[in-house]
C-alpha positions in Angstrom: 78.8 19.4 83.9 81.0 18.7 80.9 84.6 17.8 81.8 87.3 19.2 79.6 90.6 17.4 78.9 92.7 20.0 80.9 90.5 19.5 83.9 91.0 15.7 83.6 94.7 16.0 83.2 94.9 18.2 86.2 93.2 15.7 88.4 94.7 12.6 86.8 98.2 14.1 87.3 97.4 14.9 90.9 95.8 11.6 91.8 97.8 8.9 90.1 99.1 6.4 92.6 102.8 6.5 93.1 104.0 4.7 90.0 106.9 4.2 87.7 108.0 6.5 85.0 110.6 5.0 82.7 113.9 6.8 82.5 114.9 5.0 79.3 115.9 7.2 76.4 113.5 5.5 74.1 109.8 6.3 74.0 109.3 7.7 77.5 105.7 7.3 78.7 104.0 10.0 80.7 100.9 9.9 82.8 99.4 12.7 80.7 99.6 10.5 77.6 97.8 7.7 79.3 95.0 10.2 80.2 94.3 11.5 76.8 90.7 10.3 76.4 87.6 12.1 75.2 84.6 12.2 77.5 82.3 14.1 75.2 80.4 11.0 74.3 79.5 10.2 77.9 76.4 11.3 79.8 76.6 14.1 82.4 76.0 11.6 85.2 79.0 9.6 84.0 81.3 12.6 83.7 80.2 14.1 87.1 80.8 10.7 88.8 84.1 10.2 87.2 85.3 13.7 88.1 84.1 13.1 91.7 86.0 9.8 91.9 89.2 11.5 90.8 88.7 14.3 93.3 88.0 11.9 96.2 90.9 9.8 95.2 93.2 12.9 95.2 92.2 13.8 98.8 92.5 10.1 99.9 88.8 9.5 100.5 89.2 6.1 98.8 85.8 4.7 99.8 84.0 7.7 98.3 86.2 7.4 95.2 85.3 3.7 94.8 81.6 4.5 95.1 81.9 7.2 92.5 83.7 4.9 90.1 81.3 2.0 90.7 78.5 4.3 89.6 80.5 5.0 86.4 80.9 1.2 86.0 77.1 0.7 86.2 76.6 3.5 83.6 79.4 2.3 81.2 80.4 -1.3 82.1 82.8 -1.8 79.2 85.0 1.3 79.8 88.4 0.1 80.8 89.4 3.5 82.2 86.8 3.0 84.9 88.3 -0.4 85.7 91.7 1.2 85.9 90.6 3.9 88.3 88.8 1.3 90.5 92.0 -0.8 90.6 94.0 2.3 91.7 91.5 3.3 94.3 91.2 -0.3 95.7 95.0 -0.6 95.7 95.4 2.7 97.6 92.7 1.5 100.1 94.7 -1.8 100.5 91.8 -3.9 99.2 94.1 -5.9 97.1 91.8 -8.7 95.8 89.4 -6.1 94.4 92.3 -4.1 93.0 93.6 -7.1 91.2 90.2 -7.9 89.7 89.8 -4.5 88.1 93.5 -4.2 87.1 93.1 -7.5 85.2 89.9 -6.1 83.5 91.7 -3.0 82.4 94.7 -4.9 81.1 92.5 -7.4 79.3 90.7 -4.5 77.5 93.8 -2.5 76.6 96.9 -4.7 77.0 99.3 -2.2 75.5 98.5 0.5 78.1 101.7 0.9 80.2 99.8 2.4 83.2 97.2 -0.4 83.3 100.1 -2.9 83.4 101.9 -0.9 86.0 98.9 -0.9 88.4 98.4 -4.6 87.9 102.1 -5.3 88.8 101.9 -3.1 91.9 98.8 -4.9 93.0 100.4 -8.3 92.5 103.4 -7.1 94.4 101.1 -6.0 97.3 99.6 -9.5 97.2 103.1 -11.1 97.2 102.2 -13.0 94.0 103.7 -13.3 90.5 102.4 -12.4 87.1 103.1 -15.9 86.1 100.2 -17.0 88.3 97.6 -15.0 86.2 98.9 -15.5 82.7 95.6 -17.2 81.7 93.6 -14.2 82.8 95.3 -11.5 80.8 96.3 -11.3 77.0 99.7 -12.9 77.6 100.4 -13.3 73.9 100.6 -9.5 73.5 104.2 -8.6 73.0 103.8 -5.0 74.1 102.2 -6.1 77.4 105.1 -8.4 78.2 107.6 -5.8 77.2 105.9 -3.2 79.5 105.8 -5.7 82.4 109.5 -6.5 82.0 110.3 -2.8 82.3 107.9 -2.4 85.2 109.3 -5.3 87.2 112.8 -4.1 86.5 111.9 -0.7 88.0 110.3 -2.4 91.0 113.6 -4.2 91.7 112.2 -7.6 90.9 115.0 -8.5 88.5 114.4 -12.2 88.3 110.7 -11.7 87.3 111.7 -9.1 84.8 114.3 -11.4 83.3 111.8 -14.3 83.1 109.2 -12.2 81.3 111.8 -10.7 78.9 112.9 -14.2 77.8 109.5 -14.5 76.1 109.8 -11.2 74.3 111.3 -11.0 70.8 114.8 -9.6 70.7 115.0 -6.0 69.7 117.4 -3.2 70.4 115.2 -2.0 73.2 114.7 -5.5 74.8 118.4 -6.3 74.6 119.2 -2.9 76.3 116.8 -3.8 79.1 118.2 -7.3 79.3 121.7 -5.9 79.9 120.4 -3.6 82.6 118.6 -6.5 84.3 121.7 -8.7 84.1 123.9 -5.9 85.5 121.5 -5.4 88.4 121.3 -9.1 89.2 125.1 -9.4 89.2 125.4 -6.3 91.4 122.8 -7.7 93.8 124.5 -11.1 94.1 127.9 -9.4 94.5 126.6 -7.3 97.4 125.1 -10.4 99.1 128.3 -12.3 98.6 130.4 -9.5 100.1 128.1 -9.3 103.2 128.2 -13.1 103.6 132.0 -13.1 103.3 132.2 -10.3 105.8 129.9 -12.1 108.2 131.9 -15.3 107.9 135.1 -13.6 108.9 133.6 -12.8 112.2 131.8 -16.0 112.9 133.1 -19.3 114.1 133.1 -21.3 110.9 133.4 -24.6 112.8 130.3 -23.8 114.9 128.3 -23.1 111.7 129.4 -26.3 110.1 128.5 -28.3 113.2 125.1 -26.6 113.4 124.4 -27.3 109.7 125.4 -31.0 110.2 123.0 -31.2 113.2 120.2 -29.7 111.1 120.9 -32.1 108.3 120.7 -35.1 110.7 117.4 -33.7 111.9 116.1 -33.4 108.3 117.2 -37.0 107.6 115.9 -38.4 110.9 112.6 -38.6 112.7 112.6 -35.4 114.6 109.1 -33.8 114.9 108.3 -30.6 113.0 108.4 -28.4 116.2 111.9 -29.6 117.1 113.2 -28.8 113.7 111.4 -25.5 113.7 113.0 -24.5 117.0 116.5 -25.6 115.8 116.3 -23.7 112.5 114.9 -20.6 114.1 117.8 -20.5 116.6 120.2 -21.1 113.8 118.8 -18.2 111.7 119.0 -15.9 114.7 122.7 -16.6 114.9 123.4 -16.8 111.1 120.7 -14.9 109.2 122.5 -14.9 105.8 122.9 -18.6 105.2 120.7 -20.1 102.4 120.8 -23.7 103.7 119.3 -22.5 107.0 116.3 -20.9 105.2 115.9 -24.1 103.1 115.9 -26.2 106.3 113.5 -23.8 108.0 111.2 -24.1 104.9 111.1 -27.8 105.3 110.3 -27.5 109.0 107.4 -25.1 108.1 106.1 -27.5 105.5 106.1 -30.4 108.0 104.1 -28.1 110.3 101.6 -27.6 107.5 102.5 -23.9 107.0 102.9 -24.0 103.3 102.7 -20.3 102.6 105.4 -19.6 105.2 107.5 -22.5 103.8 107.3 -20.9 100.3 108.5 -17.6 101.7 111.5 -19.3 103.5 112.4 -21.2 100.3 112.3 -18.0 98.2 114.5 -16.2 100.8 117.0 -19.0 100.5 117.1 -18.4 96.8 117.8 -14.7 97.4 120.9 -15.6 99.4 122.0 -18.5 97.2 125.3 -18.1 95.3 126.8 -20.8 93.0 125.3 -23.9 94.7 123.3 -25.8 92.0 122.7 -28.8 94.3 121.0 -26.8 97.0 119.2 -24.7 94.3 117.7 -27.9 92.8 116.6 -29.0 96.3 114.8 -25.7 96.8 113.1 -25.9 93.4 112.0 -29.4 94.2 110.5 -28.4 97.5 108.8 -25.3 95.9 107.3 -27.5 93.2 106.0 -30.0 95.7 104.5 -27.3 98.0 102.7 -25.6 95.2 101.5 -28.9 93.9 100.1 -29.8 97.3 98.3 -26.4 97.3 96.8 -27.1 94.0 98.8 -24.6 92.1 99.8 -26.8 89.1 101.2 -24.0 87.0 103.7 -22.8 89.6 104.5 -26.4 90.5 105.5 -27.1 86.9 107.3 -23.8 86.7 109.7 -24.8 89.5 110.0 -28.4 88.4 111.2 -27.1 85.0 113.9 -25.0 86.8 115.6 -28.1 88.2 119.0 -28.6 86.4 120.0 -32.1 85.5 123.3 -33.5 86.7 123.3 -32.2 90.3 
């Protein structure tokens, strides 16, 4: 069976994973544009399997979709559109490691394709990891790829990641426009957190919080075992869930308990709540650098080490 472009567009439009459509005025990207490929050069077996994969993906039979696309992969190993559809199917089936593998393949083959980058970013988000961890596995020198990823992470609400990526992109009208939107979103986010914290502080006993933080600091400096510190910080966070120092201390307790991944999450949460405290910020970056170093992630360790500001 020969598959026509209208048929493909119908199924591609119906089966794309929920993604991001830029609302920017410049150069909007549509899913239809990403699907404009000719299948006339492919065998009937390839076309039928590909069409079957799209159909099964559309009715949420992801295992059957994966099998169909894997057959296409065997027939045409170099076709990045197959890697892309496999990545989407694995992502929808919550098989995130496989999804990342094929998303990276698609991006490596066509780094300027917005939707390939979008699927990769959504997969990394599902795995709770950052694009900075896979720079060596994708064509990171490609300006269009970085520009796309900055836009994607902005739409995903990960403003810090979007800002970090955009810093590596050449300044253009489009990139400066996106930069202003990212900065506005970051300022608004921090302002909302600050208002919530101030509101919370009005109703809480400030002296009790200060005394609790001093007690925790003594425990950090002393010889308390990891479990005692864990219990203390957990109780503190139940009472004061918006205090960055408490998440920092909880992260140290988790690290002492050899729970490095949980420690990283606690430290990152502390950064989310942190406002205008460069001394604590440096301490958090130092801990994150050491934790990632202990886990063998040299790239991330150096990333956080370079974030430490001198003079604090």
